[in-house]
C-alpha positions in Angstrom: 11.8 33.1 -34.4 9.9 36.4 -34.0 6.8 34.9 -35.7 7.0 31.8 -33.4 7.2 34.0 -30.3 4.3 36.1 -31.6 2.1 33.0 -32.1 3.0 31.8 -28.6 2.1 35.1 -27.0 -1.2 35.2 -28.9 -2.1 31.7 -27.7 -1.3 32.1 -24.0 -3.9 33.4 -21.5 -3.7 36.9 -20.2 -1.8 37.4 -17.0 -4.1 37.9 -14.0 -4.6 41.5 -13.0 -2.6 42.2 -9.9 -4.6 42.9 -6.7 -3.5 45.7 -4.5 -4.2 45.6 -0.8 -5.6 48.7 1.0 -3.1 50.9 2.7 -3.6 50.9 6.5 -1.9 53.7 8.3 -0.4 52.5 11.5 1.1 55.1 13.9 2.2 54.9 17.5 2.5 58.6 18.2 5.6 60.6 19.0 6.4 58.5 22.0 5.4 54.9 22.9 4.7 55.0 26.7 5.5 51.3 26.9 9.0 51.7 25.4 12.0 51.7 27.7 15.3 53.2 26.4 18.0 50.7 27.0 20.5 53.1 28.4 17.9 54.7 30.8 16.8 51.5 32.5 17.2 51.3 36.3 16.2 48.2 38.2 17.3 49.5 41.6 14.0 51.2 42.5 11.4 49.8 44.9 8.0 49.0 43.6 6.5 51.3 46.3 6.8 54.1 43.7 4.4 52.4 41.3 1.7 51.8 43.9 2.1 55.3 45.2 1.8 56.9 41.8 -1.1 54.6 40.9 -3.0 55.6 44.0 -2.2 59.3 43.6 -3.4 59.4 39.9 -6.5 57.2 40.3 -7.5 58.5 43.8 -8.6 61.9 42.4 -10.7 60.2 39.7 -12.3 57.8 42.2 -13.1 60.5 44.7 -14.9 62.5 42.0 -17.3 59.6 41.5 -17.7 58.9 45.2 -18.7 62.5 45.9 -21.3 62.3 43.2 -22.7 59.1 44.6 -22.4 59.4 48.4 -22.2 63.1 49.3 -25.0 65.7 49.5 -26.7 64.3 52.6 -26.3 60.6 51.7 -27.2 58.5 54.8 -26.9 54.9 56.0 -29.2 53.8 58.9 -30.2 57.4 59.4 -26.6 58.5 59.9 -24.8 60.8 57.4 -22.0 59.2 55.5 -18.6 60.8 55.9 -15.4 60.7 53.8 -12.3 59.2 55.4 -8.9 60.5 54.1 -7.1 57.3 55.3 -8.2 53.7 55.8 -6.9 53.8 59.4 -9.3 56.7 60.2 -12.3 54.4 59.9 -14.2 54.1 63.2 -16.9 51.9 64.5 -20.6 52.7 64.1 -19.8 55.5 61.6 -20.9 55.0 58.0 -18.2 56.2 55.7 -16.4 55.9 52.4 -12.7 55.7 51.7 -10.4 55.3 48.6 -7.5 52.9 48.5 -5.8 50.1 46.6 -7.1 46.5 46.8 -4.6 43.9 48.0 -5.4 40.2 47.9 -3.7 37.7 50.3 -4.2 34.3 48.7 -3.0 30.9 49.5 -1.6 29.9 46.1 -0.3 33.3 45.0 3.3 33.2 43.8 5.9 34.0 46.5 9.4 34.7 45.2 11.0 34.0 48.6 9.4 30.5 48.6 10.5 30.0 45.0 14.1 30.8 45.8 14.1 28.6 48.9 12.7 25.6 47.0 14.8 26.3 43.8 11.7 26.7 41.7 12.3 30.4 40.6 11.7 30.8 36.9 9.8 27.5 36.5 6.5 27.5 34.6 3.5 28.6 36.7 1.4 25.5 37.2 -1.5 26.8 39.3 -4.8 27.6 37.6 -6.1 29.7 40.4 -4.6 31.6 43.4 -7.8 31.1 45.4 -8.2 28.7 48.4 -11.4 26.6 48.1 -11.5 26.5 51.9 -11.9 30.2 52.1 -8.7 31.3 53.8 -8.1 34.1 51.3 -8.3 37.7 52.5 -9.1 40.9 50.6 -7.9 44.3 52.0 -8.0 48.0 51.2 -4.7 49.8 51.7 -3.2 53.2 51.4 -0.1 55.0 52.8 -1.5 54.6 56.4 -2.1 50.9 56.5 -4.7 48.2 55.6 -8.2 47.2 56.6 -9.8 43.7 56.0 -12.8 43.8 53.8 -15.8 41.6 54.8 -19.4 41.1 53.7 -21.5 39.5 51.0 -20.5 42.2 48.5 -16.9 40.9 48.5 -18.0 37.6 47.0 -20.0 39.1 44.2 -17.7 41.8 42.8 -14.2 41.2 41.2 -11.7 42.7 43.6 -8.2 42.3 42.2 -4.8 43.3 43.7 -3.7 46.7 42.4 -7.1 48.2 41.4 -8.0 51.5 43.0 -11.6 51.9 44.2 -13.8 53.8 46.6 -15.7 51.6 49.1 -18.8 52.5 51.1 -19.5 50.8 54.4 -18.9 50.7 58.1 -16.4 49.1 60.5 -17.7 45.7 61.5 -15.0 44.6 64.0 -11.7 46.2 64.9 -9.6 46.2 61.7 -12.4 45.0 59.4 -14.7 47.0 57.1 -18.2 45.9 56.0 -18.5 46.8 52.3 -21.9 47.9 51.0 -21.1 49.6 47.7 -18.2 50.4 45.3 -17.1 53.3 43.1 -14.7 53.2 40.2 -12.7 56.0 38.6 -14.6 58.8 36.8 -14.8 58.8 33.0 -11.7 59.6 30.9 -11.8 61.0 27.4 -11.9 59.1 24.1 -10.8 60.5 20.8 -13.5 61.1 18.2 -14.0 58.4 15.7 -12.5 59.2 12.3 -14.8 60.5 9.6 -15.1 57.7 7.1 -18.2 58.8 5.2 -16.1 60.5 2.5 -13.9 57.5 2.1 -14.5 54.5 -0.1 -17.3 52.2 1.1 -15.2 49.1 0.5 -14.2 47.3 3.7 -10.6 47.5 5.0 -9.4 44.8 7.4 -6.6 44.3 9.8 -5.8 40.7 10.8 -5.0 39.7 14.4 -3.3 36.4 15.2 -1.6 35.2 18.4 0.0 32.1 19.7 1.7 30.7 16.6 4.0 28.9 19.1 6.3 27.7 16.3 7.8 24.4 17.3 9.7 22.3 14.7 9.0 19.1 16.6 5.3 19.5 16.2 4.2 18.7 12.6 0.7 20.1 13.2 2.1 23.5 14.1 4.5 23.5 11.2 1.6 22.7 8.8 -0.7 25.3 10.3 2.0 28.0 10.0 2.4 27.0 6.3 -1.3 27.2 5.7 -1.5 30.6 7.4 1.2 31.9 5.1 -0.5 30.6 2.0 -3.8 32.1 3.1 -2.3 35.5 3.7 -0.5 35.3 0.3 -3.7 34.5 -1.5 -2.7 30.9 -2.5 -5.2 29.1 -0.2 -8.5 30.9 -0.5 -10.6 33.0 -2.9 -12.2 34.8 0.0 -13.1 38.4 -1.1 -11.9 39.7 2.3 -8.4 38.5 1.7 -7.4 41.2 -0.8 -8.8 43.8 1.7 -6.5 42.9 4.6 -4.1 45.7 4.9 -2.0 44.6 7.9 -1.2 41.7 10.1 -0.7 42.1 13.9 1.0 39.1 15.6 0.0 39.4 19.3 2.8 37.5 21.0 3.8 33.9 21.6 5.3 33.4 18.2 7.9 31.0 19.4 7.5 28.0 21.7 10.5 29.1 23.8 11.4 27.6 27.2 14.4 29.3 28.9 14.9 26.3 31.2 15.0 23.8 28.3 18.4 25.1 27.3 18.0 23.5 23.9 19.7 26.2 21.8 19.5 24.3 18.5 15.8 23.8 18.8 15.2 27.5 19.5 17.4 28.5 16.6 15.4 26.2 14.3 12.1 27.6 15.5 13.4 31.1 14.9 14.5 30.1 11.4 11.0 28.7 10.6 9.4 31.8 11.9 11.8 34.0 9.9 10.9 32.0 6.7 7.2 32.7 7.4 7.9 36.4 7.8 10.1 36.6 4.7 7.5 35.1 2.5 4.4 36.8 4.0 6.0 40.3 4.1 6.1 40.2 0.3 2.3 40.7 0.3 1.3 42.3 3.6 2.9 44.5 6.3 3.3 42.9 9.7 3.6 44.1 13.3 5.1 41.7 15.9 4.5 41.9 19.6 6.5 39.7 22.1 4.6 37.4 24.4 5.1 35.1 27.4 6.8 32.3 25.4 9.0 34.5 23.2 12.7 35.1 23.8 12.1 38.6 25.2 11.8 40.4 28.6 9.7 38.5 31.1 8.8 41.7 32.9 6.2 44.0 31.5 6.1 46.0 29.4 8.0 43.6 27.1 10.3 45.4 24.7 10.4 44.7 21.0 12.0 41.4 19.9 15.7 41.9 19.1 16.5 42.1 15.5 19.4 39.7 16.0 16.9 36.9 16.5 15.8 37.0 12.9 17.5 35.6 9.8 19.7 37.5 7.4 17.1 37.7 4.7 14.9 40.0 6.9 17.7 42.6 7.4 16.4 45.0 4.7 13.1 45.2 6.5 14.8 46.6 9.6 15.8 49.8 7.8 13.8 52.8 9.0 12.5 53.3 5.5 10.8 49.9 5.8 9.4 50.3 9.3 5.8 50.4 7.9 6.4 46.9 6.4 7.9 45.1 9.4 7.3 46.8 12.8 8.7 45.2 16.0 6.7 46.7 18.9 6.2 46.4 22.6 3.7 44.5 24.7 1.4 46.2 25.5 1.1 48.2 22.3 -0.9 51.4 21.9 -1.3 52.7 18.3 -3.7 54.1 15.7 -5.1 52.3 12.6 -6.6 54.7 10.1 -7.5 57.0 13.0 -8.9 54.3 15.3 -7.1 54.1 18.7 -6.1 50.5 19.4 -4.7 48.9 22.5 -3.4 45.4 22.4 -1.8 43.1 24.9 -0.4 39.6 24.5 -2.7 38.2 27.2 -0.6 37.9 30.3 -2.8 40.5 32.1 -6.1 38.7 31.6 -4.5 35.2 32.2 -3.3 36.5 35.6 -6.4 38.4 36.6 -8.6 35.4 36.1 -6.6 33.4 38.6 -7.8 35.7 41.3 -11.5 34.8 40.8 -12.0 31.3 39.4 -11.6 28.0 41.2 -8.9 25.6 40.1 -11.1 22.9 38.7 -11.8 23.0 34.9 -15.2 23.0 33.3 -16.1 23.2 29.6 -17.3 26.6 28.3 -20.7 26.6 26.6 -22.4 29.1 24.4 -21.6 31.0 21.2 -18.4 33.1 21.3 -20.3 36.1 19.7 -23.4 36.2 21.9 -23.8 39.1 24.2 -22.4 38.7 27.7 -24.7 39.3 30.6 -22.8 41.1 33.3 -25.4 40.2 35.8 -25.3 36.5 35.1 -24.7 34.5 38.4 -23.7 31.2 36.9 -21.0 31.3 34.3 -18.8 28.4 33.3 -15.4 28.5 35.0 -12.8 30.4 33.0 -15.3 30.9 30.2 -15.1 33.3 27.3 -17.7 35.4 29.1 -15.5 35.6 32.2 -12.6 36.8 30.1 -14.6 39.4 28.2 -16.0 40.6 31.4 -12.5 41.0 32.9 -11.4 42.9 29.8 -14.3 45.2 30.4 -13.3 45.5 34.0 -9.8 46.7 33.1 -11.3 49.4 31.1 -13.6 50.4 34.0 -10.6 50.2 36.5 -8.6 52.3 34.0 -5.6 50.0 34.6 -4.9 47.3 32.1 -2.4 45.4 34.3 -3.4 46.0 38.0 -1.7 42.8 39.2 1.7 44.1 38.2 4.0 44.0 40.2 2.2 41.8 42.7 1.9 38.6 40.6 3.1 39.8 37.2 6.7 41.1 36.9 7.1 44.6 35.7 9.7 47.4 35.4 10.1 49.4 38.6 8.9 52.7 37.4 9.7 55.7 39.7 7.6 58.5 38.4 4.7 57.0 36.5 2.6 53.9 35.8 2.1 53.4 32.0 -0.6 50.8 32.6 -3.0 53.5 33.8 -5.2 54.7 31.0 -5.3 58.4 30.2 -7.8 57.8 27.3 -10.1 55.0 26.4 -9.2 53.2 23.1 -11.7 52.4 20.4 -10.4 48.9 20.1 -9.1 46.7 23.0 -7.6 43.4 21.9 -6.1 40.7 24.1 -4.1 37.8 22.5 -3.5 34.2 23.3 -6.9 33.5 24.7 -8.6 30.1 24.6 -11.4 31.3 22.3 -12.4 34.0 19.9 -14.9 36.5 21.0 -15.9 40.1 20.6 -18.1 42.4 22.6 -19.2 46.1 22.3 -19.3 47.8 25.7 -20.6 51.3 26.7 -18.8 53.1 29.4 -20.9 55.5 31.5 -23.5 55.6 28.8 -21.5 57.6 26.2 -18.2 55.9 25.3 -18.1 52.7 23.2 -15.2 50.3 23.1 -14.8 47.2 21.0 -13.3 44.2 22.9 -11.6 41.4 21.0 -10.4 38.1 22.3 -7.8 36.8 19.9 -7.5 33.0 20.1 -4.3 31.0 20.3 -3.6 30.0 16.7 -1.6 26.8 17.4 -4.6 25.2 19.1 -7.6 26.8 17.3 -6.3 27.6 13.8 -8.1 30.9 13.9 -7.3 34.5 13.0 -9.5 37.5 13.6 -10.3 40.1 11.0 -11.3 43.7 12.1 -13.2 45.8 9.6 -11.8 49.3 10.1 -14.9 50.8 8.4 -17.5 49.7 11.0 -15.4 48.0 13.7 -17.1 44.6 13.1 -15.0 41.4 13.6 -15.1 38.0 12.0 -13.0 34.9 12.4 -11.2 32.8 9.8 -10.7 29.1 10.5 -7.6 27.4 9.0 -8.1 23.7 9.5 -5.8 20.8 8.8 
């Protein structure tokens, strides 16, 4: 028998050499500012505190830029420009600048009182734009003293979104209206130095971003795409050399096609089971971080808290131990963390999806152009709701230093009393937004010295695409998984 086994072993091919993935160090710091302790939550506060704190924090930054730009003898029509402490201090025939919060009164904006009256509260949002094609919308600047209506050609050419804090230069046109001539944004904030990778291996190290799995057991296409994604990540579908260099997968929300009003518990449980099977298999080869999204069984107010462990199947229980937190990490939305020293900020997409409703008309047009081509910020004619528009708005949130300015106006959020976690204290190196119609990336330069990589992560259930980020040089590429 021993001789027979020896002959058998000599005749069989050698086992393949195991391939080890690179180790990607993911940390979220000592405290995640988007995390809310369950026993410390208090929903009794008014949203006034958020707006007040937002204005107090950003006002100082904006005033710094305004003073650089419009002080030191700056004149309009031969008259010296003066600073106004409050918007209600603005007077006729006196050029001035003032800092405040933008507020948009729009015809199709959600109104919770109307929703309750007509019993539509909690129903899916059907409008594609809050704007009124007939031009009845109004944009105002407000502070503690009151509001003033903004008018002029400048208003129609610059994105002005509820919740952003800016400084405006102009003059009173009529009583209660302000003719806007120029705008100032907050002064630059710091950015951590890029990690020194020259001494490290020259081999690429990737992190994969995917969003919008939208697991639905009644959709054969989605079930098959999820299976193909699993096989790709496990190395059974492709021989791509990049595959073995992917050190982590980040799922940016909308993992489950969940509808609270559907009340189909069995369907939801089956979707969670299929998602759990995907995780149980994929976690054998790659660590995963999971963010909640708009369609997931999670908080509907931002910041969304990590998905509850009870949602997942029993086979995943060992991964919930603290010792395995680097393998499976349930995180918040938004999520701010570091990858091998790179500062990364990710959202599941609700912020950009909501902001774009303030500026685009409701009719749909097809986007044209390559997703990777440079975006011209000065372009006058862009396709409606195009990739370029969305990348531009991602850049705007960096410039405004507020990633979710429309909360709590048109996006629900927790009623913070003493701070606003959506205000940036530092610029990230990477800013990714999930559940977008298309893949795209863009390198932006803030104030001539700070570089940020923008990534639009497409919805996987419709595009079959995942995004790979090279941590060595911050380049991105897309992988297509087609049926």
